[in-house]
Full PDB file with SEQRES, HELIX, SHEET, SSBOND, CRYST1, ORIGX, SCALE, CONECT and MASTER records, all heavy atoms in Angstrom:
SEQRES   1 A   51  MET VAL ARG VAL GLY LEU ASP VAL VAL GLY GLY MET MET          
SEQRES   2 A   51  GLY ALA HIS LEU LEU THR ALA THR GLY VAL ILE LEU LEU          
SEQRES   3 A   51  THR VAL ALA ALA SER ARG ALA ALA SER ALA LEU MET MET          
SEQRES   4 A   51  ASP GLY ARG MET PRO GLN VAL SER THR VAL ARG ALA              
HELIX    1 AA1 VAL A    2  MET A   13  1                                  12    
HELIX    2 AA2 HIS A   16  ARG A   42  1                                  27    
CRYST1    1.000    1.000    1.000  90.00  90.00  90.00 P 1           1          
ORIGX1      1.000000  0.000000  0.000000        0.00000                         
ORIGX2      0.000000  1.000000  0.000000        0.00000                         
ORIGX3      0.000000  0.000000  1.000000        0.00000                         
SCALE1      1.000000  0.000000  0.000000        0.00000                         
SCALE2      0.000000  1.000000  0.000000        0.00000                         
SCALE3      0.000000  0.000000  1.000000        0.00000                         
ATOM      1  N   MET A   1      17.183  14.240  13.778  1.00  0.00           N  
ATOM      2  CA  MET A   1      16.619  15.516  13.391  1.00  0.00           C  
ATOM      3  C   MET A   1      15.554  15.345  12.306  1.00  0.00           C  
ATOM      4  O   MET A   1      14.526  15.982  12.351  1.00  0.00           O  
ATOM      5  CB  MET A   1      17.755  16.428  12.916  1.00  0.00           C  
ATOM      6  CG  MET A   1      17.338  17.825  12.674  1.00  0.00           C  
ATOM      7  SD  MET A   1      16.948  18.587  14.239  1.00  0.00           S  
ATOM      8  CE  MET A   1      16.577  20.200  13.749  1.00  0.00           C  
ATOM      9  N   VAL A   2      15.836  14.459  11.352  1.00  0.00           N  
ATOM     10  CA  VAL A   2      14.878  14.204  10.279  1.00  0.00           C  
ATOM     11  C   VAL A   2      13.617  13.567  10.846  1.00  0.00           C  
ATOM     12  O   VAL A   2      12.506  13.904  10.447  1.00  0.00           O  
ATOM     13  CB  VAL A   2      15.505  13.295   9.197  1.00  0.00           C  
ATOM     14  CG1 VAL A   2      14.478  12.862   8.182  1.00  0.00           C  
ATOM     15  CG2 VAL A   2      16.660  14.009   8.519  1.00  0.00           C  
ATOM     16  N   ARG A   3      13.802  12.667  11.797  1.00  0.00           N  
ATOM     17  CA  ARG A   3      12.656  11.989  12.402  1.00  0.00           C  
ATOM     18  C   ARG A   3      11.730  12.978  13.096  1.00  0.00           C  
ATOM     19  O   ARG A   3      10.516  12.901  12.971  1.00  0.00           O  
ATOM     20  CB  ARG A   3      13.142  10.934  13.392  1.00  0.00           C  
ATOM     21  CG  ARG A   3      12.023  10.186  14.032  1.00  0.00           C  
ATOM     22  CD  ARG A   3      12.523   9.105  14.947  1.00  0.00           C  
ATOM     23  NE  ARG A   3      11.385   8.465  15.564  1.00  0.00           N  
ATOM     24  CZ  ARG A   3      11.461   7.439  16.364  1.00  0.00           C  
ATOM     25  NH1 ARG A   3      12.637   6.929  16.642  1.00  0.00           N  
ATOM     26  NH2 ARG A   3      10.396   6.905  16.893  1.00  0.00           N  
ATOM     27  N   VAL A   4      12.301  13.915  13.827  1.00  0.00           N  
ATOM     28  CA  VAL A   4      11.486  14.922  14.517  1.00  0.00           C  
ATOM     29  C   VAL A   4      10.736  15.777  13.506  1.00  0.00           C  
ATOM     30  O   VAL A   4       9.542  16.051  13.657  1.00  0.00           O  
ATOM     31  CB  VAL A   4      12.371  15.803  15.433  1.00  0.00           C  
ATOM     32  CG1 VAL A   4      11.565  16.933  16.040  1.00  0.00           C  
ATOM     33  CG2 VAL A   4      13.006  14.962  16.520  1.00  0.00           C  
ATOM     34  N   GLY A   5      11.407  16.174  12.440  1.00  0.00           N  
ATOM     35  CA  GLY A   5      10.762  16.978  11.410  1.00  0.00           C  
ATOM     36  C   GLY A   5       9.620  16.231  10.738  1.00  0.00           C  
ATOM     37  O   GLY A   5       8.549  16.791  10.510  1.00  0.00           O  
ATOM     38  N   LEU A   6       9.834  14.949  10.439  1.00  0.00           N  
ATOM     39  CA  LEU A   6       8.768  14.156   9.835  1.00  0.00           C  
ATOM     40  C   LEU A   6       7.584  14.002  10.774  1.00  0.00           C  
ATOM     41  O   LEU A   6       6.431  14.062  10.356  1.00  0.00           O  
ATOM     42  CB  LEU A   6       9.294  12.774   9.440  1.00  0.00           C  
ATOM     43  CG  LEU A   6      10.152  12.706   8.186  1.00  0.00           C  
ATOM     44  CD1 LEU A   6      10.714  11.301   8.029  1.00  0.00           C  
ATOM     45  CD2 LEU A   6       9.356  13.090   6.969  1.00  0.00           C  
ATOM     46  N   ASP A   7       7.860  13.789  12.052  1.00  0.00           N  
ATOM     47  CA  ASP A   7       6.779  13.647  13.029  1.00  0.00           C  
ATOM     48  C   ASP A   7       5.966  14.920  13.151  1.00  0.00           C  
ATOM     49  O   ASP A   7       4.740  14.886  13.222  1.00  0.00           O  
ATOM     50  CB  ASP A   7       7.332  13.245  14.395  1.00  0.00           C  
ATOM     51  CG  ASP A   7       7.758  11.788  14.435  1.00  0.00           C  
ATOM     52  OD1 ASP A   7       7.290  11.015  13.585  1.00  0.00           O  
ATOM     53  OD2 ASP A   7       8.547  11.427  15.333  1.00  0.00           O  
ATOM     54  N   VAL A   8       6.629  16.055  13.167  1.00  0.00           N  
ATOM     55  CA  VAL A   8       5.922  17.327  13.310  1.00  0.00           C  
ATOM     56  C   VAL A   8       5.068  17.611  12.080  1.00  0.00           C  
ATOM     57  O   VAL A   8       3.879  17.926  12.186  1.00  0.00           O  
ATOM     58  CB  VAL A   8       6.923  18.482  13.559  1.00  0.00           C  
ATOM     59  CG1 VAL A   8       6.242  19.831  13.456  1.00  0.00           C  
ATOM     60  CG2 VAL A   8       7.582  18.317  14.913  1.00  0.00           C  
ATOM     61  N   VAL A   9       5.661  17.492  10.906  1.00  0.00           N  
ATOM     62  CA  VAL A   9       4.921  17.768   9.669  1.00  0.00           C  
ATOM     63  C   VAL A   9       3.789  16.759   9.481  1.00  0.00           C  
ATOM     64  O   VAL A   9       2.662  17.126   9.143  1.00  0.00           O  
ATOM     65  CB  VAL A   9       5.865  17.770   8.455  1.00  0.00           C  
ATOM     66  CG1 VAL A   9       5.089  17.849   7.154  1.00  0.00           C  
ATOM     67  CG2 VAL A   9       6.855  18.918   8.558  1.00  0.00           C  
ATOM     68  N   GLY A  10       4.071  15.494   9.724  1.00  0.00           N  
ATOM     69  CA  GLY A  10       3.042  14.461   9.583  1.00  0.00           C  
ATOM     70  C   GLY A  10       1.918  14.642  10.581  1.00  0.00           C  
ATOM     71  O   GLY A  10       0.745  14.424  10.265  1.00  0.00           O  
ATOM     72  N   GLY A  11       2.253  15.037  11.806  1.00  0.00           N  
ATOM     73  CA  GLY A  11       1.234  15.276  12.820  1.00  0.00           C  
ATOM     74  C   GLY A  11       0.326  16.434  12.454  1.00  0.00           C  
ATOM     75  O   GLY A  11      -0.889  16.393  12.677  1.00  0.00           O  
ATOM     76  N   MET A  12       0.892  17.465  11.877  1.00  0.00           N  
ATOM     77  CA  MET A  12       0.088  18.611  11.466  1.00  0.00           C  
ATOM     78  C   MET A  12      -0.839  18.248  10.312  1.00  0.00           C  
ATOM     79  O   MET A  12      -1.930  18.786  10.193  1.00  0.00           O  
ATOM     80  CB  MET A  12       1.000  19.780  11.058  1.00  0.00           C  
ATOM     81  CG  MET A  12       1.703  20.416  12.240  1.00  0.00           C  
ATOM     82  SD  MET A  12       2.939  21.690  11.883  1.00  0.00           S  
ATOM     83  CE  MET A  12       2.604  22.263  10.281  1.00  0.00           C  
ATOM     84  N   MET A  13      -0.404  17.290   9.480  1.00  0.00           N  
ATOM     85  CA  MET A  13      -1.221  16.880   8.344  1.00  0.00           C  
ATOM     86  C   MET A  13      -2.176  15.738   8.704  1.00  0.00           C  
ATOM     87  O   MET A  13      -2.985  15.330   7.886  1.00  0.00           O  
ATOM     88  CB  MET A  13      -0.316  16.449   7.183  1.00  0.00           C  
ATOM     89  CG  MET A  13       0.522  17.586   6.637  1.00  0.00           C  
ATOM     90  SD  MET A  13       1.716  17.050   5.405  1.00  0.00           S  
ATOM     91  CE  MET A  13       0.663  16.445   4.129  1.00  0.00           C  
ATOM     92  N   GLY A  14      -2.058  15.199   9.910  1.00  0.00           N  
ATOM     93  CA  GLY A  14      -2.925  14.122  10.344  1.00  0.00           C  
ATOM     94  C   GLY A  14      -2.521  12.755   9.844  1.00  0.00           C  
ATOM     95  O   GLY A  14      -3.336  11.843   9.789  1.00  0.00           O  
ATOM     96  N   ALA A  15      -1.278  12.584   9.470  1.00  0.00           N  
ATOM     97  CA  ALA A  15      -0.798  11.315   8.916  1.00  0.00           C  
ATOM     98  C   ALA A  15       0.172  10.655   9.891  1.00  0.00           C  
ATOM     99  O   ALA A  15       1.337  10.431   9.586  1.00  0.00           O  
ATOM    100  CB  ALA A  15      -0.139  11.552   7.577  1.00  0.00           C  
ATOM    101  N   HIS A  16      -0.315  10.301  11.072  1.00  0.00           N  
ATOM    102  CA  HIS A  16       0.559   9.735  12.096  1.00  0.00           C  
ATOM    103  C   HIS A  16       1.094   8.361  11.698  1.00  0.00           C  
ATOM    104  O   HIS A  16       2.274   8.072  11.881  1.00  0.00           O  
ATOM    105  CB  HIS A  16      -0.190   9.644  13.432  1.00  0.00           C  
ATOM    106  CG  HIS A  16      -0.628  10.972  13.937  1.00  0.00           C  
ATOM    107  ND1 HIS A  16       0.244  11.869  14.490  1.00  0.00           N  
ATOM    108  CD2 HIS A  16      -1.844  11.562  13.955  1.00  0.00           C  
ATOM    109  CE1 HIS A  16      -0.412  12.959  14.835  1.00  0.00           C  
ATOM    110  NE2 HIS A  16      -1.691  12.795  14.522  1.00  0.00           N  
ATOM    111  N   LEU A  17       0.221   7.511  11.161  1.00  0.00           N  
ATOM    112  CA  LEU A  17       0.657   6.172  10.761  1.00  0.00           C  
ATOM    113  C   LEU A  17       1.654   6.243   9.607  1.00  0.00           C  
ATOM    114  O   LEU A  17       2.647   5.531   9.587  1.00  0.00           O  
ATOM    115  CB  LEU A  17      -0.544   5.310  10.355  1.00  0.00           C  
ATOM    116  CG  LEU A  17      -0.235   3.886   9.916  1.00  0.00           C  
ATOM    117  CD1 LEU A  17       0.403   3.114  11.073  1.00  0.00           C  
ATOM    118  CD2 LEU A  17      -1.490   3.184   9.467  1.00  0.00           C  
ATOM    119  N   LEU A  18       1.402   7.130   8.684  1.00  0.00           N  
ATOM    120  CA  LEU A  18       2.292   7.270   7.539  1.00  0.00           C  
ATOM    121  C   LEU A  18       3.677   7.758   7.960  1.00  0.00           C  
ATOM    122  O   LEU A  18       4.685   7.255   7.472  1.00  0.00           O  
ATOM    123  CB  LEU A  18       1.691   8.237   6.520  1.00  0.00           C  
ATOM    124  CG  LEU A  18       2.475   8.424   5.224  1.00  0.00           C  
ATOM    125  CD1 LEU A  18       2.560   7.108   4.470  1.00  0.00           C  
ATOM    126  CD2 LEU A  18       1.821   9.479   4.362  1.00  0.00           C  
ATOM    127  N   THR A  19       3.739   8.700   8.876  1.00  0.00           N  
ATOM    128  CA  THR A  19       5.050   9.200   9.312  1.00  0.00           C  
ATOM    129  C   THR A  19       5.799   8.136  10.098  1.00  0.00           C  
ATOM    130  O   THR A  19       7.016   8.021   9.973  1.00  0.00           O  
ATOM    131  CB  THR A  19       4.914  10.477  10.156  1.00  0.00           C  
ATOM    132  OG1 THR A  19       4.067  10.229  11.268  1.00  0.00           O  
ATOM    133  CG2 THR A  19       4.370  11.613   9.346  1.00  0.00           C  
ATOM    134  N   ALA A  20       5.083   7.334  10.882  1.00  0.00           N  
ATOM    135  CA  ALA A  20       5.749   6.263  11.625  1.00  0.00           C  
ATOM    136  C   ALA A  20       6.334   5.242  10.668  1.00  0.00           C  
ATOM    137  O   ALA A  20       7.469   4.781  10.841  1.00  0.00           O  
ATOM    138  CB  ALA A  20       4.766   5.602  12.583  1.00  0.00           C  
ATOM    139  N   THR A  21       5.588   4.886   9.644  1.00  0.00           N  
ATOM    140  CA  THR A  21       6.077   3.938   8.650  1.00  0.00           C  
ATOM    141  C   THR A  21       7.251   4.524   7.873  1.00  0.00           C  
ATOM    142  O   THR A  21       8.236   3.834   7.604  1.00  0.00           O  
ATOM    143  CB  THR A  21       4.942   3.561   7.676  1.00  0.00           C  
ATOM    144  OG1 THR A  21       3.841   3.065   8.423  1.00  0.00           O  
ATOM    145  CG2 THR A  21       5.393   2.517   6.691  1.00  0.00           C  
ATOM    146  N   GLY A  22       7.164   5.795   7.531  1.00  0.00           N  
ATOM    147  CA  GLY A  22       8.246   6.455   6.806  1.00  0.00           C  
ATOM    148  C   GLY A  22       9.537   6.471   7.593  1.00  0.00           C  
ATOM    149  O   GLY A  22      10.618   6.244   7.042  1.00  0.00           O  
ATOM    150  N   VAL A  23       9.439   6.724   8.889  1.00  0.00           N  
ATOM    151  CA  VAL A  23      10.631   6.752   9.733  1.00  0.00           C  
ATOM    152  C   VAL A  23      11.259   5.364   9.805  1.00  0.00           C  
ATOM    153  O   VAL A  23      12.482   5.222   9.731  1.00  0.00           O  
ATOM    154  CB  VAL A  23      10.276   7.280  11.147  1.00  0.00           C  
ATOM    155  CG1 VAL A  23      11.431   7.070  12.106  1.00  0.00           C  
ATOM    156  CG2 VAL A  23       9.901   8.747  11.083  1.00  0.00           C  
ATOM    157  N   ILE A  24      10.432   4.339   9.915  1.00  0.00           N  
ATOM    158  CA  ILE A  24      10.960   2.973   9.953  1.00  0.00           C  
ATOM    159  C   ILE A  24      11.676   2.653   8.643  1.00  0.00           C  
ATOM    160  O   ILE A  24      12.775   2.092   8.640  1.00  0.00           O  
ATOM    161  CB  ILE A  24       9.828   1.963  10.224  1.00  0.00           C  
ATOM    162  CG1 ILE A  24       9.324   2.125  11.649  1.00  0.00           C  
ATOM    163  CG2 ILE A  24      10.298   0.530   9.983  1.00  0.00           C  
ATOM    164  CD1 ILE A  24       8.055   1.375  11.946  1.00  0.00           C  
ATOM    165  N   LEU A  25      11.067   3.017   7.519  1.00  0.00           N  
ATOM    166  CA  LEU A  25      11.698   2.739   6.223  1.00  0.00           C  
ATOM    167  C   LEU A  25      12.993   3.522   6.041  1.00  0.00           C  
ATOM    168  O   LEU A  25      13.968   3.002   5.482  1.00  0.00           O  
ATOM    169  CB  LEU A  25      10.720   3.048   5.088  1.00  0.00           C  
ATOM    170  CG  LEU A  25       9.523   2.102   4.982  1.00  0.00           C  
ATOM    171  CD1 LEU A  25       8.568   2.578   3.893  1.00  0.00           C  
ATOM    172  CD2 LEU A  25       9.972   0.686   4.720  1.00  0.00           C  
ATOM    173  N   LEU A  26      13.034   4.759   6.506  1.00  0.00           N  
ATOM    174  CA  LEU A  26      14.272   5.541   6.432  1.00  0.00           C  
ATOM    175  C   LEU A  26      15.367   4.922   7.292  1.00  0.00           C  
ATOM    176  O   LEU A  26      16.535   4.890   6.893  1.00  0.00           O  
ATOM    177  CB  LEU A  26      14.021   6.984   6.880  1.00  0.00           C  
ATOM    178  CG  LEU A  26      13.335   7.886   5.865  1.00  0.00           C  
ATOM    179  CD1 LEU A  26      13.026   9.244   6.503  1.00  0.00           C  
ATOM    180  CD2 LEU A  26      14.204   8.070   4.645  1.00  0.00           C  
ATOM    181  N   THR A  27      15.006   4.407   8.448  1.00  0.00           N  
ATOM    182  CA  THR A  27      15.978   3.765   9.330  1.00  0.00           C  
ATOM    183  C   THR A  27      16.544   2.505   8.689  1.00  0.00           C  
ATOM    184  O   THR A  27      17.759   2.264   8.726  1.00  0.00           O  
ATOM    185  CB  THR A  27      15.329   3.418  10.680  1.00  0.00           C  
ATOM    186  OG1 THR A  27      14.777   4.607  11.244  1.00  0.00           O  
ATOM    187  CG2 THR A  27      16.324   2.829  11.643  1.00  0.00           C  
ATOM    188  N   VAL A  28      15.673   1.706   8.083  1.00  0.00           N  
ATOM    189  CA  VAL A  28      16.129   0.487   7.407  1.00  0.00           C  
ATOM    190  C   VAL A  28      17.039   0.843   6.228  1.00  0.00           C  
ATOM    191  O   VAL A  28      18.088   0.221   6.031  1.00  0.00           O  
ATOM    192  CB  VAL A  28      14.925  -0.356   6.941  1.00  0.00           C  
ATOM    193  CG1 VAL A  28      15.361  -1.486   6.019  1.00  0.00           C  
ATOM    194  CG2 VAL A  28      14.177  -0.911   8.140  1.00  0.00           C  
ATOM    195  N   ALA A  29      16.665   1.854   5.462  1.00  0.00           N  
ATOM    196  CA  ALA A  29      17.480   2.271   4.315  1.00  0.00           C  
ATOM    197  C   ALA A  29      18.848   2.775   4.757  1.00  0.00           C  
ATOM    198  O   ALA A  29      19.872   2.449   4.138  1.00  0.00           O  
ATOM    199  CB  ALA A  29      16.747   3.338   3.519  1.00  0.00           C  
ATOM    200  N   ALA A  30      18.885   3.551   5.821  1.00  0.00           N  
ATOM    201  CA  ALA A  30      20.163   4.061   6.326  1.00  0.00           C  
ATOM    202  C   ALA A  30      21.040   2.927   6.828  1.00  0.00           C  
ATOM    203  O   ALA A  30      22.261   2.921   6.605  1.00  0.00           O  
ATOM    204  CB  ALA A  30      19.918   5.075   7.432  1.00  0.00           C  
ATOM    205  N   SER A  31      20.431   1.953   7.471  1.00  0.00           N  
ATOM    206  CA  SER A  31      21.185   0.800   7.973  1.00  0.00           C  
ATOM    207  C   SER A  31      21.777  -0.006   6.819  1.00  0.00           C  
ATOM    208  O   SER A  31      22.941  -0.412   6.867  1.00  0.00           O  
ATOM    209  CB  SER A  31      20.265  -0.078   8.815  1.00  0.00           C  
ATOM    210  OG  SER A  31      20.933  -1.246   9.210  1.00  0.00           O  
ATOM    211  N   ARG A  32      20.988  -0.227   5.783  1.00  0.00           N  
ATOM    212  CA  ARG A  32      21.486  -0.976   4.624  1.00  0.00           C  
ATOM    213  C   ARG A  32      22.588  -0.214   3.899  1.00  0.00           C  
ATOM    214  O   ARG A  32      23.562  -0.805   3.430  1.00  0.00           O  
ATOM    215  CB  ARG A  32      20.354  -1.295   3.668  1.00  0.00           C  
ATOM    216  CG  ARG A  32      19.460  -2.379   4.197  1.00  0.00           C  
ATOM    217  CD  ARG A  32      18.423  -2.767   3.174  1.00  0.00           C  
ATOM    218  NE  ARG A  32      17.668  -3.898   3.667  1.00  0.00           N  
ATOM    219  CZ  ARG A  32      17.525  -5.029   3.000  1.00  0.00           C  
ATOM    220  NH1 ARG A  32      18.070  -5.158   1.811  1.00  0.00           N  
ATOM    221  NH2 ARG A  32      16.830  -6.009   3.511  1.00  0.00           N  
ATOM    222  N   ALA A  33      22.444   1.094   3.801  1.00  0.00           N  
ATOM    223  CA  ALA A  33      23.468   1.895   3.133  1.00  0.00           C  
ATOM    224  C   ALA A  33      24.779   1.851   3.920  1.00  0.00           C  
ATOM    225  O   ALA A  33      25.863   1.700   3.333  1.00  0.00           O  
ATOM    226  CB  ALA A  33      22.990   3.334   2.974  1.00  0.00           C  
ATOM    227  N   ALA A  34      24.690   1.956   5.240  1.00  0.00           N  
ATOM    228  CA  ALA A  34      25.894   1.898   6.066  1.00  0.00           C  
ATOM    229  C   ALA A  34      26.549   0.526   5.954  1.00  0.00           C  
ATOM    230  O   ALA A  34      27.779   0.419   5.865  1.00  0.00           O  
ATOM    231  CB  ALA A  34      25.543   2.205   7.513  1.00  0.00           C  
ATOM    232  N   SER A  35      25.747  -0.517   5.931  1.00  0.00           N  
ATOM    233  CA  SER A  35      26.284  -1.873   5.791  1.00  0.00           C  
ATOM    234  C   SER A  35      26.979  -2.046   4.441  1.00  0.00           C  
ATOM    235  O   SER A  35      28.056  -2.639   4.359  1.00  0.00           O  
ATOM    236  CB  SER A  35      25.152  -2.881   5.944  1.00  0.00           C  
ATOM    237  OG  SER A  35      25.624  -4.178   5.755  1.00  0.00           O  
ATOM    238  N   ALA A  36      26.369  -1.529   3.386  1.00  0.00           N  
ATOM    239  CA  ALA A  36      26.968  -1.639   2.052  1.00  0.00           C  
ATOM    240  C   ALA A  36      28.291  -0.880   1.981  1.00  0.00           C  
ATOM    241  O   ALA A  36      29.257  -1.355   1.372  1.00  0.00           O  
ATOM    242  CB  ALA A  36      25.999  -1.115   1.001  1.00  0.00           C  
ATOM    243  N   LEU A  37      28.345   0.288   2.602  1.00  0.00           N  
ATOM    244  CA  LEU A  37      29.595   1.053   2.603  1.00  0.00           C  
ATOM    245  C   LEU A  37      30.688   0.328   3.372  1.00  0.00           C  
ATOM    246  O   LEU A  37      31.854   0.344   2.972  1.00  0.00           O  
ATOM    247  CB  LEU A  37      29.359   2.440   3.193  1.00  0.00           C  
ATOM    248  CG  LEU A  37      28.607   3.408   2.295  1.00  0.00           C  
ATOM    249  CD1 LEU A  37      28.291   4.696   3.065  1.00  0.00           C  
ATOM    250  CD2 LEU A  37      29.409   3.728   1.058  1.00  0.00           C  
ATOM    251  N   MET A  38      30.331  -0.301   4.485  1.00  0.00           N  
ATOM    252  CA  MET A  38      31.332  -1.037   5.261  1.00  0.00           C  
ATOM    253  C   MET A  38      31.838  -2.235   4.478  1.00  0.00           C  
ATOM    254  O   MET A  38      33.040  -2.516   4.467  1.00  0.00           O  
ATOM    255  CB  MET A  38      30.745  -1.489   6.598  1.00  0.00           C  
ATOM    256  CG  MET A  38      30.562  -0.365   7.591  1.00  0.00           C  
ATOM    257  SD  MET A  38      29.956  -0.947   9.173  1.00  0.00           S  
ATOM    258  CE  MET A  38      31.304  -1.968   9.689  1.00  0.00           C  
ATOM    259  N   MET A  39      30.935  -2.952   3.812  1.00  0.00           N  
ATOM    260  CA  MET A  39      31.349  -4.115   3.029  1.00  0.00           C  
ATOM    261  C   MET A  39      32.222  -3.688   1.853  1.00  0.00           C  
ATOM    262  O   MET A  39      33.183  -4.376   1.507  1.00  0.00           O  
ATOM    263  CB  MET A  39      30.128  -4.886   2.527  1.00  0.00           C  
ATOM    264  CG  MET A  39      29.356  -5.580   3.624  1.00  0.00           C  
ATOM    265  SD  MET A  39      30.340  -6.781   4.519  1.00  0.00           S  
ATOM    266  CE  MET A  39      30.556  -8.023   3.267  1.00  0.00           C  
ATOM    267  N   ASP A  40      31.893  -2.566   1.240  1.00  0.00           N  
ATOM    268  CA  ASP A  40      32.683  -2.069   0.122  1.00  0.00           C  
ATOM    269  C   ASP A  40      34.095  -1.715   0.579  1.00  0.00           C  
ATOM    270  O   ASP A  40      35.063  -1.970  -0.128  1.00  0.00           O  
ATOM    271  CB  ASP A  40      32.006  -0.847  -0.499  1.00  0.00           C  
ATOM    272  CG  ASP A  40      32.714  -0.382  -1.753  1.00  0.00           C  
ATOM    273  OD1 ASP A  40      33.010  -1.231  -2.613  1.00  0.00           O  
ATOM    274  OD2 ASP A  40      32.973   0.835  -1.864  1.00  0.00           O  
ATOM    275  N   GLY A  41      34.209  -1.141   1.755  1.00  0.00           N  
ATOM    276  CA  GLY A  41      35.524  -0.773   2.279  1.00  0.00           C  
ATOM    277  C   GLY A  41      36.366  -1.972   2.666  1.00  0.00           C  
ATOM    278  O   GLY A  41      37.592  -1.912   2.655  1.00  0.00           O  
ATOM    279  N   ARG A  42      35.721  -3.076   3.027  1.00  0.00           N  
ATOM    280  CA  ARG A  42      36.451  -4.270   3.462  1.00  0.00           C  
ATOM    281  C   ARG A  42      36.852  -5.186   2.314  1.00  0.00           C  
ATOM    282  O   ARG A  42      37.700  -6.052   2.482  1.00  0.00           O  
ATOM    283  CB  ARG A  42      35.607  -5.068   4.449  1.00  0.00           C  
ATOM    284  CG  ARG A  42      35.428  -4.365   5.760  1.00  0.00           C  
ATOM    285  CD  ARG A  42      34.646  -5.220   6.702  1.00  0.00           C  
ATOM    286  NE  ARG A  42      34.448  -4.528   7.973  1.00  0.00           N  
ATOM    287  CZ  ARG A  42      33.816  -5.030   9.000  1.00  0.00           C  
ATOM    288  NH1 ARG A  42      33.292  -6.240   8.907  1.00  0.00           N  
ATOM    289  NH2 ARG A  42      33.684  -4.343  10.101  1.00  0.00           N  
ATOM    290  N   MET A  43      36.230  -5.014   1.160  1.00  0.00           N  
ATOM    291  CA  MET A  43      36.554  -5.889   0.031  1.00  0.00           C  
ATOM    292  C   MET A  43      37.923  -5.512  -0.532  1.00  0.00           C  
ATOM    293  O   MET A  43      38.264  -4.338  -0.618  1.00  0.00           O  
ATOM    294  CB  MET A  43      35.490  -5.761  -1.053  1.00  0.00           C  
ATOM    295  CG  MET A  43      34.162  -6.329  -0.646  1.00  0.00           C  
ATOM    296  SD  MET A  43      32.947  -6.249  -1.955  1.00  0.00           S  
ATOM    297  CE  MET A  43      33.615  -7.439  -3.080  1.00  0.00           C  
ATOM    298  N   PRO A  44      38.704  -6.521  -0.898  1.00  0.00           N  
ATOM    299  CA  PRO A  44      40.032  -6.232  -1.461  1.00  0.00           C  
ATOM    300  C   PRO A  44      39.888  -5.520  -2.815  1.00  0.00           C  
ATOM    301  O   PRO A  44      38.999  -5.840  -3.600  1.00  0.00           O  
ATOM    302  CB  PRO A  44      40.689  -7.592  -1.613  1.00  0.00           C  
ATOM    303  CG  PRO A  44      39.551  -8.554  -1.641  1.00  0.00           C  
ATOM    304  CD  PRO A  44      38.435  -7.945  -0.836  1.00  0.00           C  
ATOM    305  N   GLN A  45      40.759  -4.599  -3.037  1.00  0.00           N  
ATOM    306  CA  GLN A  45      40.739  -3.842  -4.297  1.00  0.00           C  
ATOM    307  C   GLN A  45      41.487  -4.648  -5.354  1.00  0.00           C  
ATOM    308  O   GLN A  45      42.588  -5.108  -5.148  1.00  0.00           O  
ATOM    309  CB  GLN A  45      41.418  -2.474  -4.113  1.00  0.00           C  
ATOM    310  CG  GLN A  45      40.742  -1.599  -3.089  1.00  0.00           C  
ATOM    311  CD  GLN A  45      39.319  -1.253  -3.486  1.00  0.00           C  
ATOM    312  OE1 GLN A  45      39.051  -1.024  -4.649  1.00  0.00           O  
ATOM    313  NE2 GLN A  45      38.428  -1.211  -2.518  1.00  0.00           N  
ATOM    314  N   VAL A  46      40.855  -4.827  -6.481  1.00  0.00           N  
ATOM    315  CA  VAL A  46      41.447  -5.588  -7.583  1.00  0.00           C  
ATOM    316  C   VAL A  46      41.993  -4.583  -8.600  1.00  0.00           C  
ATOM    317  O   VAL A  46      41.289  -3.707  -9.052  1.00  0.00           O  
ATOM    318  CB  VAL A  46      40.391  -6.490  -8.252  1.00  0.00           C  
ATOM    319  CG1 VAL A  46      40.995  -7.232  -9.420  1.00  0.00           C  
ATOM    320  CG2 VAL A  46      39.809  -7.445  -7.237  1.00  0.00           C  
ATOM    321  N   SER A  47      43.255  -4.745  -8.908  1.00  0.00           N  
ATOM    322  CA  SER A  47      43.848  -3.854  -9.907  1.00  0.00           C  
ATOM    323  C   SER A  47      43.842  -4.546 -11.261  1.00  0.00           C  
ATOM    324  O   SER A  47      44.115  -5.736 -11.365  1.00  0.00           O  
ATOM    325  CB  SER A  47      45.278  -3.482  -9.503  1.00  0.00           C  
ATOM    326  OG  SER A  47      46.059  -4.639  -9.444  1.00  0.00           O  
ATOM    327  N   THR A  48      43.520  -3.775 -12.260  1.00  0.00           N  
ATOM    328  CA  THR A  48      43.506  -4.340 -13.599  1.00  0.00           C  
ATOM    329  C   THR A  48      44.877  -4.116 -14.251  1.00  0.00           C  
ATOM    330  O   THR A  48      45.468  -3.059 -14.124  1.00  0.00           O  
ATOM    331  CB  THR A  48      42.417  -3.674 -14.459  1.00  0.00           C  
ATOM    332  OG1 THR A  48      42.637  -2.269 -14.489  1.00  0.00           O  
ATOM    333  CG2 THR A  48      41.042  -3.947 -13.887  1.00  0.00           C  
ATOM    334  N   VAL A  49      45.329  -5.140 -14.920  1.00  0.00           N  
ATOM    335  CA  VAL A  49      46.641  -5.069 -15.594  1.00  0.00           C  
ATOM    336  C   VAL A  49      46.374  -5.122 -17.094  1.00  0.00           C  
ATOM    337  O   VAL A  49      45.718  -6.030 -17.584  1.00  0.00           O  
ATOM    338  CB  VAL A  49      47.540  -6.241 -15.162  1.00  0.00           C  
ATOM    339  CG1 VAL A  49      48.860  -6.190 -15.914  1.00  0.00           C  
ATOM    340  CG2 VAL A  49      47.762  -6.236 -13.672  1.00  0.00           C  
ATOM    341  N   ARG A  50      46.915  -4.154 -17.797  1.00  0.00           N  
ATOM    342  CA  ARG A  50      46.759  -4.130 -19.251  1.00  0.00           C  
ATOM    343  C   ARG A  50      48.034  -4.635 -19.891  1.00  0.00           C  
ATOM    344  O   ARG A  50      49.131  -4.267 -19.524  1.00  0.00           O  
ATOM    345  CB  ARG A  50      46.464  -2.711 -19.729  1.00  0.00           C  
ATOM    346  CG  ARG A  50      45.141  -2.216 -19.230  1.00  0.00           C  
ATOM    347  CD  ARG A  50      44.836  -0.871 -19.784  1.00  0.00           C  
ATOM    348  NE  ARG A  50      43.563  -0.389 -19.256  1.00  0.00           N  
ATOM    349  CZ  ARG A  50      42.962   0.684 -19.692  1.00  0.00           C  
ATOM    350  NH1 ARG A  50      43.505   1.412 -20.639  1.00  0.00           N  
ATOM    351  NH2 ARG A  50      41.830   1.057 -19.171  1.00  0.00           N  
ATOM    352  N   ALA A  51      47.853  -5.501 -20.866  1.00  0.00           N  
ATOM    353  CA  ALA A  51      49.015  -6.072 -21.543  1.00  0.00           C  
ATOM    354  C   ALA A  51      49.367  -5.265 -22.774  1.00  0.00           C  
ATOM    355  O   ALA A  51      48.602  -4.644 -23.408  1.00  0.00           O  
ATOM    356  CB  ALA A  51      48.726  -7.506 -21.946  1.00  0.00           C  
TER     357      ALA A  51                                                      
MASTER        0    0    0    2    0    0    0    6  356    1    0    4          
END                                                                             
């Protein structure tokens, strides 16, 4: 949905190359965020012990 909105707004402003690059960067960012969340969920939780 975001991609379609960016394409429409960018097309109206005449920035086709910029919107294409923006969509690619958003896709890469979303992929990295999802990967980081998965890795965070898989890491063992360390409990702190206070003496």
